[in-house]
C-alpha positions as CSV (number, residue, x, y, z in Angstrom):
1,M,127.8,19.9,159.0
2,L,128.9,18.7,162.4
3,K,131.1,21.0,164.4
4,N,133.7,19.7,166.8
5,K,132.1,21.3,169.8
6,Q,132.7,20.5,173.4
7,I,130.2,18.1,174.9
8,R,128.8,19.2,178.2
9,N,125.1,18.5,178.1
10,I,123.9,15.0,177.6
11,A,120.3,13.8,177.0
12,I,119.3,10.3,178.0
13,V,116.2,9.1,176.1
14,G,114.8,6.0,177.8
15,T,115.8,5.3,181.4
16,G,115.5,1.6,181.7
17,A,118.5,-0.5,182.9
18,I,120.8,0.6,180.1
19,G,119.7,4.3,180.1
20,A,119.9,4.6,183.8
21,S,123.4,3.1,183.8
22,W,124.5,5.5,181.1
23,A,123.1,8.4,183.1
24,A,125.0,7.3,186.2
25,L,128.2,7.1,184.2
26,Y,127.8,10.5,182.6
27,L,127.1,12.2,186.0
28,A,130.2,10.5,187.4
29,R,132.2,12.0,184.5
30,G,130.9,15.5,185.4
31,F,128.4,16.1,182.6
32,N,125.0,17.8,182.9
33,V,122.4,15.1,182.3
34,T,118.8,15.6,181.3
35,A,116.8,12.3,181.2
36,T,113.4,11.6,179.7
37,D,111.1,8.7,179.8
38,P,107.3,8.5,179.7
39,A,107.0,5.5,182.0
40,T,105.3,5.8,185.3
41,N,107.8,6.2,188.2
42,A,110.6,6.5,185.7
43,E,112.3,9.4,187.5
44,A,112.1,7.7,190.9
45,N,113.5,4.5,189.5
46,L,116.3,6.4,187.7
47,R,117.4,8.2,190.8
48,K,117.3,5.0,192.9
49,F,119.5,3.2,190.3
50,I,122.0,6.1,190.2
51,D,122.2,6.2,194.0
52,A,122.9,2.5,194.1
53,A,125.5,2.7,191.3
54,W,127.3,5.7,192.8
55,K,129.3,3.4,195.2
56,D,130.7,1.4,192.3
57,L,131.5,4.6,190.4
58,T,133.3,6.0,193.4
59,V,135.5,2.9,193.4
60,I,136.2,3.3,189.6
61,G,136.9,7.0,190.2
62,L,134.8,10.1,190.0
63,S,135.7,13.1,187.8
64,P,136.3,16.4,189.6
65,N,132.9,17.8,188.6
66,A,131.0,14.6,189.3
67,S,127.6,15.2,191.0
68,R,124.2,13.5,191.2
69,E,122.9,17.0,191.5
70,H,123.6,17.6,187.8
71,L,120.6,15.4,186.8
72,Q,117.4,16.8,185.5
73,F,114.3,14.8,184.5
74,T,111.4,15.6,182.3
75,T,108.7,13.7,180.5
76,D,108.9,16.2,177.6
77,M,111.4,14.8,175.2
78,K,111.7,18.1,173.2
79,K,112.6,19.9,176.3
80,A,115.2,17.3,177.2
81,L,116.9,17.5,173.8
82,A,116.8,21.3,173.3
83,D,120.3,21.9,174.5
84,A,121.8,18.5,174.2
85,D,125.4,18.2,172.8
86,L,125.0,14.4,172.7
87,V,121.9,12.2,172.9
88,Q,122.2,8.6,174.2
89,E,119.1,6.8,173.0
90,N,117.9,3.6,174.8
91,G,114.4,3.0,173.5
92,P,112.6,-0.3,172.8
93,E,114.1,-2.6,170.1
94,R,111.3,-2.2,167.6
95,Q,112.0,-1.0,164.1
96,D,109.0,1.2,163.5
97,F,109.3,2.7,166.9
98,K,113.0,3.5,166.4
99,I,112.5,5.1,163.0
100,K,109.9,7.5,164.3
101,L,111.9,8.1,167.5
102,F,115.0,9.1,165.6
103,A,113.1,11.3,163.3
104,D,111.6,13.1,166.4
105,M,115.0,13.4,168.1
106,D,116.5,14.7,164.9
107,A,113.9,17.4,164.7
108,A,114.3,18.4,168.4
109,T,118.1,18.4,168.8
110,P,120.6,21.1,167.7
111,E,121.9,20.3,164.3
112,D,125.5,20.0,165.5
113,S,124.8,17.5,168.1
114,I,125.5,13.7,168.0
115,I,122.6,11.3,168.4
116,A,124.0,7.9,169.6
117,S,121.9,4.8,170.0
118,S,122.4,2.0,172.5
119,S,120.6,-0.4,170.1
120,S,121.9,-3.9,170.5
121,G,120.4,-5.3,167.3
122,L,118.9,-2.8,164.8
123,T,121.2,-1.1,162.3
124,M,121.7,2.6,162.2
125,S,120.9,2.7,158.5
126,V,117.3,1.6,159.4
127,M,117.0,3.9,162.4
128,Q,118.2,7.1,160.6
129,S,116.2,6.5,157.5
130,A,113.6,9.2,158.3
131,C,116.0,11.8,159.7
132,R,116.6,15.1,158.0
133,H,120.2,15.1,159.4
134,P,121.2,11.4,159.4
135,E,124.9,12.2,159.1
136,R,125.1,12.9,162.9
137,C,123.4,9.6,163.9
138,V,125.6,6.6,165.0
139,I,125.5,3.4,167.1
140,G,127.1,3.7,170.5
141,H,126.3,0.3,171.8
142,P,127.5,-0.5,175.3
143,F,127.9,-3.7,177.2
144,N,125.8,-4.1,180.3
145,P,126.2,-2.5,182.7
146,P,127.6,0.6,180.9
147,H,128.7,2.3,184.0
148,V,131.1,-0.6,184.7
149,I,131.9,-2.4,181.5
150,P,134.2,-0.2,179.2
151,L,133.3,-1.6,175.8
152,V,131.3,0.6,173.3
153,E,130.7,-0.5,169.8
154,I,130.7,2.4,167.3
155,V,128.8,1.6,164.0
156,A,127.9,4.0,161.3
157,G,124.8,3.9,159.1
158,E,124.8,4.4,155.4
159,K,124.3,8.1,155.9
160,T,126.5,8.6,158.9
161,S,129.4,11.0,158.3
162,P,133.0,9.8,159.0
163,R,133.4,12.9,161.2
164,T,130.6,11.7,163.5
165,V,132.3,8.3,163.9
166,E,135.6,10.0,164.7
167,Q,133.9,12.3,167.2
168,A,132.0,9.4,168.9
169,I,135.1,7.3,169.2
170,S,137.1,10.3,170.7
171,F,134.3,11.2,173.1
172,Y,133.8,7.7,174.5
173,A,137.5,7.2,174.9
174,S,137.8,10.5,176.7
175,I,135.4,9.3,179.5
176,G,137.3,6.0,180.0
177,K,135.4,3.8,177.7
178,K,137.0,1.3,175.2
179,P,135.4,2.1,171.9
180,I,135.8,-0.2,168.9
181,H,135.0,0.8,165.3
182,V,132.7,-1.8,163.7
183,R,133.4,-1.0,160.1
184,K,130.4,-2.8,158.6
185,E,126.8,-3.1,159.7
186,V,125.8,-6.6,160.8
187,V,122.7,-7.5,162.9
188,G,123.7,-7.6,166.5
189,H,127.0,-5.8,165.9
190,V,130.0,-7.7,167.1
191,A,130.1,-8.5,170.9
192,N,126.5,-9.9,171.0
193,R,127.3,-12.1,168.0
194,L,130.3,-13.5,169.8
195,Q,128.2,-14.1,172.8
196,A,125.5,-15.8,170.7
197,A,128.1,-18.0,168.9
198,L,129.5,-19.3,172.2
199,Y,126.1,-19.7,173.8
200,R,124.8,-21.7,170.8
201,E,127.5,-24.3,171.4
202,I,126.8,-24.2,175.1
203,V,123.1,-24.9,174.6
204,Y,124.0,-27.7,172.1
205,L,126.3,-29.4,174.6
206,I,123.6,-29.1,177.3
207,E,121.0,-30.5,174.9
208,Q,123.3,-33.4,174.0
209,G,123.9,-34.3,177.7
210,V,127.6,-33.5,177.5
211,L,127.4,-31.4,180.7
212,D,124.9,-29.5,182.8
213,V,124.2,-25.8,183.1
214,T,126.4,-25.3,186.1
215,D,129.4,-27.1,184.6
216,A,128.9,-25.2,181.3
217,D,129.1,-21.9,183.2
218,A,132.2,-23.1,185.1
219,A,133.9,-24.2,181.9
220,V,133.7,-20.6,180.6
221,C,134.3,-18.5,183.7
222,W,137.1,-20.6,185.2
223,G,138.8,-21.3,181.9
224,P,138.8,-19.1,178.7
225,G,136.7,-16.5,180.4
226,L,139.5,-15.7,182.8
227,R,142.0,-15.3,180.0
228,W,139.6,-13.2,177.9
229,G,139.4,-10.7,180.7
230,V,143.1,-10.1,180.1
231,M,143.7,-10.6,176.4
232,G,141.7,-11.2,173.3
233,P,141.6,-14.7,171.7
234,S,144.0,-13.9,168.8
235,L,146.7,-12.5,171.1
236,L,146.2,-15.5,173.5
237,F,146.7,-17.8,170.5
238,H,149.9,-15.9,169.8
239,L,151.0,-17.0,173.3
240,G,149.7,-20.4,172.6
241,G,152.2,-20.8,169.8
242,G,155.0,-20.6,172.3
243,Q,158.2,-18.8,171.1
244,G,157.0,-19.2,167.5
245,G,154.0,-17.1,168.3
246,I,151.0,-16.8,166.1
247,Q,152.9,-18.0,163.0
248,H,153.6,-21.3,164.8
249,F,150.1,-21.5,166.0
250,M,148.6,-21.0,162.5
251,E,151.1,-23.5,161.0
252,H,150.6,-26.3,163.6
253,L,147.5,-25.7,165.7
254,S,145.0,-24.1,163.3
255,G,144.3,-27.6,161.9
256,P,143.0,-29.0,165.2
257,L,141.0,-25.8,165.8
258,A,139.4,-26.2,162.4
259,T,138.5,-29.8,163.2
260,W,136.8,-28.8,166.4
261,S,134.9,-26.0,164.5
262,K,133.5,-28.6,162.0
263,D,132.1,-30.6,164.9
264,L,130.3,-27.7,166.5
265,G,126.6,-28.2,167.1
266,K,124.1,-27.3,164.4
267,L,121.5,-25.9,166.9
268,T,118.9,-23.8,165.0
269,E,116.3,-23.2,167.7
270,F,115.7,-23.5,171.4
271,S,113.3,-26.4,171.9
272,P,110.8,-26.2,174.9
273,E,112.8,-29.0,176.5
274,V,116.2,-27.3,176.3
275,K,114.7,-24.0,177.5
276,Q,113.3,-25.7,180.6
277,T,116.5,-27.5,181.2
278,I,118.4,-24.2,181.2
279,I,115.8,-22.5,183.4
280,E,116.0,-25.2,186.0
281,G,119.8,-25.4,185.8
282,V,120.1,-21.6,186.3
283,Q,117.7,-21.6,189.2
284,N,119.7,-24.4,190.8
285,E,123.0,-22.5,190.2
286,A,121.6,-19.3,191.6
287,G,120.3,-21.0,194.7
288,D,118.6,-18.5,197.1
289,R,120.5,-15.5,195.7
290,S,118.2,-12.8,194.3
291,I,118.7,-11.0,191.0
292,D,119.9,-7.9,193.0
293,E,122.3,-10.0,195.0
294,L,123.7,-11.7,191.9
295,E,124.1,-8.2,190.2
296,R,126.1,-7.0,193.2
297,E,128.3,-10.1,193.2
298,R,128.9,-9.6,189.4
299,D,129.7,-5.9,189.7
300,A,132.0,-6.4,192.7
301,M,134.1,-9.0,190.9
302,L,134.1,-6.8,187.7
303,L,135.4,-3.9,189.7
304,E,138.2,-6.0,191.1
305,L,139.1,-7.4,187.7
306,L,139.1,-3.8,186.2
307,A,141.3,-2.6,189.0
308,T,143.7,-5.5,188.7
309,R,143.9,-5.1,184.9
310,S,144.5,-1.3,185.2
311,K,147.3,-1.9,187.7
312,G,148.8,-4.5,185.5
313,E,148.7,-2.2,182.4
314,K,150.3,0.6,184.3
315,E,153.1,-1.6,185.7
316,A,153.7,-3.0,182.2
317,Q,153.9,0.5,180.7
318,A,156.3,1.6,183.4
319,A,158.5,-1.5,182.8
320,M,158.5,-0.8,179.1
321,S,159.4,2.9,179.7
322,R,162.3,1.9,182.0
323,G,163.5,-0.5,179.4
324,A,163.4,2.1,176.7
325,K,165.7,4.3,178.8
326,Q,168.4,1.6,179.2
327,P,171.4,2.1,177.0
328,V,171.7,-0.3,174.1
329,S,174.7,-2.6,174.3
330,A,177.1,-2.7,171.3
């Protein structure tokens, strides 16, 4: 039975790009972090990533006890998990590997700890299937990079307790994340499925010669992508309905939307030709910018967007608070 204990010690299992990003975030939030990974040079690569990410985390805001000195590393997973209040697992996306890994983590972790997986595709019901205490296992899937992007998808397995889901949502929210409760297991969870649906149509349009890779990217990031960074699609359609709101939209504009949906491409696979077209298009769009340079460019703009959104939310809340204090006219 899980207890509602305070989380102070966090274990990171797997320190690739996602695991390293989680480790950086948890350190910035003042936790003690013990990381483990059997790969050669894993510790050096982890510390290098954290040092590079610390500048962005400083911009976002460090917690009072934030310190890179709170990081420990060991190749001994049992040692890493011995005192963990929460485990953030980031292993390879292979079913057999994950099932064994979860069974091993379950055996090595205190029974009242939470074991969360960053898995982007496998379901928790599969991963927890060999655990003695599957009730404390849950999906805590981030969006890359976790130390910048707030979204975390919380998904229970068949044997996950409701209390674990509640604790996971509460914990992630307490460190500034935006957890969403995915109430039913589906392959790929939610955000990746949304990405896949949009990208399927993008690939179809490229394949059909409607536009090239660069213009397809521009159509998203300079159009709906800008709006989606502010509000979700349903709330935006509420605004699209004018003063009649979402009811007017559904009555008068859902028809055209359904017509467009029926005309969406029926792409079932990426042909060698379309793969090469996209590769060449991305290479042309990236130009001489390296992966590292593009990542820095992405993260800098994300930080500006997050800061602007946070400021806007605070101003809106303040305006609503002032309005609530105004006397009501008779």
